[in-house]
N, C-alpha and C positions, 0 to 999 in steps of 0.2 A: 638827504638823496648823494650819489656817488656817483663820480665821473672817474673813469680810467680813461689813461691817456694811452694810445699807442704812440710810444717815443724811443724807439730803436732801431728807427732808417737807416741806410746810408746816405742818402742823399746824394747820388752817385754825379744827377744832372746838373748839380751845381758847380765841380767840379773843384778849383781849388779852396774853396772857402769849406767845405766839408774834410779837407784833411784833416785840417785841425780843432774841428769842433761839431759835435753832433747834430745836424739838421735841425731839431727843433731849439738849439741853444746857438742860430745864426742871429747875430744884433741886427734890430731893425730899432730904426731912430735912437739908437743908445741903448737899447736893454734886449736881452735875448728873446727874442720870439713867443716860444713857449709861456714867459711870462704875462706877455697880451692874453695868452689863453687862459690864463689863472684866474687873473683880475676879471677878465669879465665873469668866470664859473665864479669866485668869491660874490662879486656884486650882484648874482643872481641867489645866493645865499647858499650855494652849493660847496662847500668845505671841505668834504670829505673826498680825499684825492688819494687813485693808484696810478703811477708812473711804470709803464713796460718800459726799459731801457735794455739796451742793449751794447751797438756802436758809442765807444766812447762815453760809457754812462756815467762814468766817475765825476764826470762833468757836470751832469743834471743833478746826481747825489750829490755833489758837494755845495752848486749855488742854492740848492733849496733844500735840504735838508729832513728836517720833520715838517717843512712848512709854516712853522709858527712864526717866523717873520714875517711871511706874506698876508698871516689869516689864514690857514689852513691847515689840516693834520694830512702828512702826503708820506705813504708808502711805497715800496719800490720792489718791483722783482725784474730781474736780469738776466737777460738769454744770455747763452753762454755761446749760441752759433743761433745763426737767426733761424727765426721758428714761424713766421708766417703772420698774417692779419690773426690769423685765430689761434697759433698755437701758443703766443704768448699770452694769450687769453684763456685759453686751458689750460698751462703751466701757472696761472696765477688763480687760480678756480678757487683758493683757500681764503683770499681776499678779499672775494664779492660778495655783494648783499643779494638780496633777492631779486632785485632791479635796478640796474646802473645805465648811466650813459657810458657810451664808449666814443672816444673822440680822438679824429685823428691827430698824430701832433704835427704835421704840415699842414692843416687847413683851418681857416676861421670864418666862423656864419655867425653872427651877432643876434641868434635868433632868443626866445623863451626857451629855454631847455627845460623846465618842471614840467612846460604842456607837452613835450614829446614823450616825456616818463606817462603823463596822464593820458596822453594816444592810448597809450597801450595798456594801462589799466582798463579803459573805456573796452577794452574786445578781450577776452579772456584766450582767446582763442591764438592769439598771437604770440609766436615767442619771440621776434624782434620787428623791431620798428628802422625801417630806414628812414633817414631823413633826405628828402629828397627836392629838387631848385626848379622851379619853370627856365629852362637855361637860352631865351628866345633871343637874350640883349647881352652880358656883360662877360660871359667867362671865355675862356678858348678850351674848355676842356670839355671834350664832344661827349653829347647826350650818352646814355648807357642805361637808362630804367624803362619803362614799358607798366604804366599802372591800367586795372579794369576799373569799371566806372565805379566800385564801391572801395577804390583808392588802395587796393592789395596791389604789390609786386607779381607780374605778370612772367618778365623777360627783363635778366639782368644780363646786358651784352658789353663787356667791356673789351677796348680794343677792338672791335668790329668797325664795317661800314656801316656808315648812319643808314636807321629804314623809318620810315615816318610812325613808325607807333614809337620808338624811342623819344617821347616827348621830355625825360625830363635825367637830371643828371645826380648820382649820389652826392651827398656835399660833405661828408666826411665828419657827420654825428649820427649817433644810431641809438637808441634804448633796448634793452635787453632782459629778458628773465634770464635767471642763472642758469636756468634749464638748458642754455645755447650750450652750455658744455657737452648735452649728449649729444650734440653735432659734431664734434671736435674730434675725427679719430685719434689716437693717441701714437706718442711715441716716434715722433715724423713731423717736419713740420706742415703746417694748414694753412689754407686761403679761406677765410670768410666767404669770398666771392667764389672759388672754384669746388669749396670741399662742402660749404654749410649751406648756402644761399640754394641753390636747384632744388635739394629736399623740401628747406624751408615754401618755397615756392610753390613745388609740387603737393603741399601740405595746405597750402594758403594760410600762411604763418607768417608770410611778411608783408608787413604792410607800410604804405608810406604816409610820410607825412611833408604835406607840400608847402612850398614856400616861394615866395618871389624876393623877398632878398637876398642880396646878391652874396656870396662868398667868397672866398679869398683862398690860396695855397701859393705854397715857399716855394714849391717841387722843380722850377727853373727861373732861370735868371730873371725873365721877364716877369715872369708872376711873382717875385720878388719884388723886382721893381715897383710894383703897383701895389704892395701892401704897403711897402717903404712909404709913399706917398701918401696912401691912406689915415697911415700912425704919425705924419707929421703935421698932419693940418691941425 
């Protein structure tokens, strides 16, 4: 199994911290945050990693190198200018296997990752699987996904006022078939959420994988403090 990690973000909301280090390398309890993600993947038997880097990407590449010291095989694709959540994936097409996980480099969701890929395999009509979380309890990230009774995503609405149908939140883990590349326009920055998801939803090809496991992210100082408490236990 292969995992692709989006690790090129600027991390502007973390202020001074990310002027010196890329967001995935922010230190938490003595280790770069990305190391926790990679350790969890290795623990679950996922050792083929593609890191999509950008801002200060040389620090990531220098620290993890080919991944052998972490029990992994790591390859890289570094974008010269920001290409969005989908653009970096599109540009790394030659590195992708037929099915793969996509994980955001600033979120942490310790679930059964192979189960997400298996869910995709069980429904051959689905191009992508979004992992979503019942957000009733413990995160400040607003709900942004509505599902139908069969578990398909019927609305993805980020940065909009909350409505009753938005019961779930995307939690930073997705599974894709390589054919997702066909949904990503060439030669410009691409957002999965804005450029690919609407068509996938219309074609009933974006399936939700629901978990009640709390997820964490390091996008703001408050959320960074919460995940630091987790890893310091």
